C-alpha positions as CSV (number, residue, x, y, z in Angstrom):
1,M,46.4,-7.5,49.5
2,I,47.6,-3.7,48.7
3,M,50.8,-4.9,47.4
4,S,51.2,-6.7,43.9
5,S,54.2,-8.2,42.2
6,S,54.4,-5.1,40.0
7,D,54.8,-2.5,42.7
8,G,56.4,0.8,42.7
9,A,57.5,3.6,45.0
10,I,58.4,7.5,45.2
11,Y,61.9,8.2,45.0
12,G,62.7,11.6,46.5
13,E,59.9,14.2,46.1
14,D,56.5,12.7,44.7
15,D,56.0,14.4,41.2
16,R,53.1,12.4,39.8
17,S,50.8,14.8,38.3
18,L,47.3,14.3,36.6
19,V,47.6,14.7,32.6
20,A,44.0,15.8,32.1
21,G,44.7,17.6,28.9
22,S,47.9,19.1,30.0
23,L,49.8,17.2,27.2
24,P,48.7,16.6,23.5
25,R,46.4,13.6,23.3
26,V,48.5,10.6,23.5
27,A,48.0,6.8,22.6
28,V,47.9,5.7,26.2
29,L,45.5,3.0,27.3
30,A,44.2,1.8,30.4
31,Q,43.3,-1.8,30.7
32,L,40.0,-1.9,32.6
33,E,39.6,-4.0,35.8
34,E,36.9,-6.7,35.0
35,S,34.9,-5.6,38.2
36,R,34.8,-2.0,37.2
37,Y,32.8,-1.8,34.0
38,R,29.5,-3.4,32.5
39,E,29.6,-4.3,28.9
40,T,26.6,-4.1,26.6
41,E,26.0,-4.3,22.9
42,E,26.0,-0.5,22.8
43,G,29.3,-0.1,24.6
44,I,30.9,0.1,28.1
45,T,29.6,1.7,31.2
46,L,32.1,2.5,34.0
47,H,31.7,1.8,37.8
48,P,34.7,3.3,39.4
49,I,35.7,3.5,42.7
50,S,37.9,6.0,44.7
51,L,41.6,5.4,45.8
52,K,40.6,5.2,49.3
53,E,37.7,2.9,48.7
54,K,40.1,0.7,46.5
55,L,42.5,0.7,49.8
56,P,40.5,0.8,52.7
57,L,43.5,1.0,55.1
58,L,44.9,4.2,53.0
59,C,46.2,7.0,55.3
60,E,44.0,10.2,55.3
61,G,45.6,12.9,53.3
62,E,47.3,10.7,50.6
63,K,47.9,11.9,47.2
64,F,45.0,11.3,44.9
65,E,42.9,9.6,47.7
66,D,39.4,10.9,46.0
67,H,40.3,10.2,42.4
68,A,38.4,7.5,40.5
69,T,40.4,3.9,40.0
70,F,39.5,1.6,37.1
71,S,42.0,0.0,35.6
72,K,44.6,-2.9,36.2
73,C,47.4,-2.4,33.7
74,T,48.6,0.5,31.1
75,S,49.4,-0.2,27.3
76,F,50.3,2.2,24.6
77,M,50.1,2.1,20.7
78,V,53.2,1.8,18.5
79,S,51.3,1.4,15.2
80,K,47.6,2.0,14.2
81,T,46.9,-1.5,14.7
82,L,49.6,-2.7,17.3
83,M,49.7,-2.0,21.1
84,V,52.3,-3.1,23.5
85,T,51.8,-3.9,27.4
86,A,53.8,-5.9,29.9
87,G,53.6,-9.8,29.6
88,H,51.8,-10.3,33.0
89,C,48.9,-8.2,31.9
90,V,48.0,-10.3,29.2
91,N,49.2,-14.0,29.2
92,T,47.1,-15.8,26.7
93,Q,45.2,-15.2,23.2
94,E,42.0,-16.5,25.2
95,E,42.7,-14.0,27.9
96,C,43.5,-11.3,25.3
97,L,40.1,-11.7,23.7
98,K,38.4,-10.8,26.8
99,R,40.1,-7.9,27.7
100,R,39.0,-4.2,27.0
101,W,40.9,-1.0,27.0
102,I,40.1,2.8,26.6
103,F,41.8,6.1,26.2
104,S,41.0,7.3,29.6
105,E,41.7,11.3,29.0
106,E,38.6,11.1,26.7
107,Y,36.1,10.7,29.6
108,S,34.9,12.0,32.7
109,L,35.5,8.8,35.1
110,S,32.9,9.0,37.1
111,E,29.9,6.4,38.2
112,G,28.0,5.3,35.1
113,S,30.3,7.0,32.4
114,F,29.5,5.6,29.2
115,I,31.9,4.8,26.4
116,P,30.5,4.1,22.9
117,R,31.5,0.5,21.6
118,D,33.5,2.4,18.9
119,Q,35.4,3.7,21.6
120,V,36.5,0.7,23.2
121,V,39.7,-1.1,22.2
122,K,39.9,-4.9,21.8
123,C,42.4,-7.7,21.0
124,K,42.4,-9.1,17.7
125,R,45.6,-11.5,18.2
126,L,48.3,-11.9,20.7
127,V,51.3,-11.4,18.3
128,E,54.3,-11.6,20.7
129,H,54.5,-12.7,24.3
130,K,57.2,-13.0,26.9
131,K,57.3,-13.4,30.5
132,N,60.6,-15.1,32.1
133,R,61.2,-14.7,35.7
134,F,64.7,-15.2,35.5
135,S,65.6,-12.7,32.7
136,R,62.5,-10.6,33.8
137,N,61.8,-10.0,30.3
138,D,58.1,-9.4,30.3
139,Y,55.9,-7.9,27.3
140,A,53.0,-8.5,24.9
141,L,52.5,-7.3,21.4
142,I,48.8,-7.1,20.7
143,E,47.2,-6.7,17.2
144,I,44.1,-4.5,18.1
145,E,40.8,-3.9,16.6
146,P,41.4,0.1,16.5
147,A,38.7,2.5,17.8
148,S,37.4,5.4,16.3
149,A,39.6,7.9,18.5
150,Q,42.2,9.2,16.7
151,F,45.6,9.2,18.6
152,Q,49.4,9.3,17.0
153,P,50.9,6.2,18.0
154,F,54.4,6.7,19.7
155,D,57.9,6.3,17.7
156,F,60.4,4.3,19.7
157,L,64.2,3.9,20.0
158,K,65.4,0.5,18.0
159,T,69.1,0.7,19.0
160,N,70.5,-2.2,21.1
161,P,70.7,-0.4,24.8
162,F,72.9,-3.5,26.0
163,I,75.5,-3.1,23.2
164,E,75.4,0.6,22.4
165,K,75.1,1.8,26.0
166,A,75.4,5.3,25.0
167,T,71.9,5.3,23.5
168,I,70.5,4.8,26.8
169,P,68.4,7.9,27.6
170,K,69.7,10.4,30.4
171,N,66.2,11.1,31.4
172,F,62.9,9.5,31.3
173,F,59.1,9.9,32.2
174,V,56.5,7.6,32.3
175,L,52.8,8.1,31.4
176,G,50.3,5.5,32.9
177,H,47.7,4.5,35.4
178,P,49.4,4.0,38.9
179,S,46.7,2.3,41.1
180,G,44.4,2.4,38.6
181,L,43.8,5.9,38.7
182,P,43.7,8.3,35.6
183,L,46.2,8.8,33.2
184,I,49.3,10.2,35.2
185,H,52.6,11.8,34.4
186,S,55.7,10.6,36.5
187,G,58.8,12.4,35.5
188,R,62.4,13.1,36.2
189,A,63.5,9.3,36.2
190,I,67.1,8.5,35.7
191,Q,68.6,4.9,35.3
192,I,70.0,2.9,38.4
193,P,72.8,0.7,38.1
194,F,72.0,-2.9,37.5
195,E,73.3,-5.6,35.6
196,S,71.3,-7.3,32.9
197,Q,71.3,-8.4,29.3
198,F,67.4,-7.8,29.2
199,I,66.2,-4.9,31.4
200,I,67.3,-1.5,32.9
201,R,65.9,0.0,36.2
202,I,65.0,3.7,36.6
203,D,63.8,5.6,39.8
204,S,60.5,6.4,38.7
205,D,57.5,7.2,40.8
206,T,55.3,4.3,39.6
207,F,53.0,1.7,41.2
208,A,50.9,-1.5,40.5
209,G,48.8,0.0,37.4
210,N,51.8,1.3,35.8
211,S,52.8,-2.1,34.5
212,G,52.7,-1.8,30.5
213,S,53.2,2.0,30.6
214,P,55.7,3.7,28.3
215,V,58.8,4.7,29.6
216,I,59.9,7.8,27.4
217,D,63.0,9.4,26.6
218,A,62.6,13.0,27.9
219,H,64.8,14.4,25.2
220,S,63.4,12.8,21.8
221,G,59.9,12.0,23.0
222,K,60.5,8.4,21.9
223,V,59.5,5.3,23.7
224,F,62.5,3.4,25.3
225,G,60.7,0.5,26.8
226,I,57.8,-0.8,29.1
227,L,57.4,-0.4,32.8
228,T,57.1,-4.1,34.2
229,N,57.7,-4.0,37.8
230,G,59.4,-2.3,40.8
231,D,59.4,-1.8,44.5
232,T,56.5,-1.9,47.2
233,D,53.8,0.7,46.4
234,Y,52.7,1.0,50.2
235,K,53.8,0.7,53.7
236,M,52.1,0.4,57.1
237,N,52.4,3.5,59.2
238,Q,52.2,1.5,62.7
239,E,51.5,4.7,64.7
240,R,48.9,6.0,62.5
241,G,47.5,2.5,62.0
242,C,47.2,3.0,58.1
243,V,49.1,2.5,54.7
244,E,50.9,5.3,53.1
245,T,53.0,5.8,49.8
246,H,56.4,4.1,50.3
247,H,59.0,6.7,50.0
248,C,62.6,5.5,49.1
249,G,65.7,7.4,50.4
250,D,69.2,7.2,48.4
251,G,69.7,3.6,47.7
252,E,67.0,2.3,49.7
253,C,64.9,0.5,46.8
254,K,65.8,-1.5,44.0
255,G,64.2,0.4,41.5
256,E,61.5,0.0,38.5
257,D,62.1,-2.7,35.8
258,V,62.2,-1.4,32.4
259,V,62.0,-3.9,29.2
260,P,63.6,-2.0,26.3
261,L,61.4,-2.2,22.8
262,F,64.2,-3.4,21.3
263,N,63.6,-6.9,23.0
264,I,60.4,-7.2,20.7
265,S,61.5,-9.1,17.7
266,T,58.4,-8.3,15.6
267,L,59.1,-4.6,16.1
268,V,63.0,-4.6,15.9
269,P,64.1,-7.9,13.9
270,G,67.5,-9.3,14.3
271,P,69.2,-11.6,17.1
272,K,68.4,-11.3,20.8
273,P,70.2,-12.7,23.9
274,L,68.4,-16.3,24.9
275,D,66.1,-16.1,28.0
276,P,67.4,-18.5,30.5
277,I,65.5,-21.5,31.7
278,F,66.9,-21.4,35.2
279,D,68.3,-18.7,37.6
280,P,72.0,-17.9,36.4
281,Q,72.8,-16.4,39.8
282,R,72.1,-19.9,41.6
283,P,74.4,-22.7,41.1
284,R,72.7,-26.1,39.8
285,L,73.2,-29.1,41.9
C-alpha cells in the first residue's frame, strides 16, 4: 500500500527541502527499514531504492523522485543517551533491540554505502512507551548505546501547553525523513484548531516516515513535540493513471498530530491527564 496510518500531506506550497549540510549537525536519526540494509560485525551496508522505485505508481516529475529511500521512521536525541520517537515506530523492548538508527546526513546514501559499527545507534532499553488510539498519545523514549558521532542533543519546551496555552509556539518547522528520504526540512507550519488534552495539530508538509520527527519552535529552536500522524500522503490522479502528492486547500485536511514532549513523564515529571480506555466521543451502551 502507498498510504499508511502515519500519513501526511502538503498544505499550500510544498516547502520541503533537503538539509544536506545547510544546517548545523543536528541530532536527528533515521530508523532504518529492515529490507534496506545488511548488518555484519563490522557495520551496516545500505541498499536504498529511489522514491519512484518505492512507489511504482508515482507520477513522473514528483519532487524527490530520484532520491534514495532507506528508512521507516525518524527519531531525535534529547540527551547523550536518550532518544525520542513515535510509539508506533517501536512498540516493545524486543522490537527496540532489533532496530538500528543512523545520522543520515553523515553519509552518501547510495547502493553499498557502508556505516561502521561505532556509527550505528542501537537501543539499550525502552524507557517509556505509550500508544493510545483514543487520546492519540503516541511516543517512545529510548535509552541508546550512543554512537561515536558527536551531535548536540535538542533542548525542549517543558511547560504544559494545555494549561499554559500562550506557551504554544506560533510557528514550527520539522526535521525528518518523509517517505524514507534523506533528512528534510519542512517549515512554515502553524497550529490548526483542535480540541484535545494530549495533542495539538499543525499544517506541516510531512509524510509517512516523518513519524517520530522533532517539531521545533521556529523562534527558540527548542523541540515542542513529536510528529506522529497526519493526512493522506499521495492520491491517485485518475487522468494520468498515477499517484501524486496530496495537496490540501484551506480547511481541506485534518492536520498533522503532534504529541508535546511535556507528556513524557521521564522527561517532564509531574501529573498528566489519564489516557481514556474507550472513545470519549462515542456513547457507551
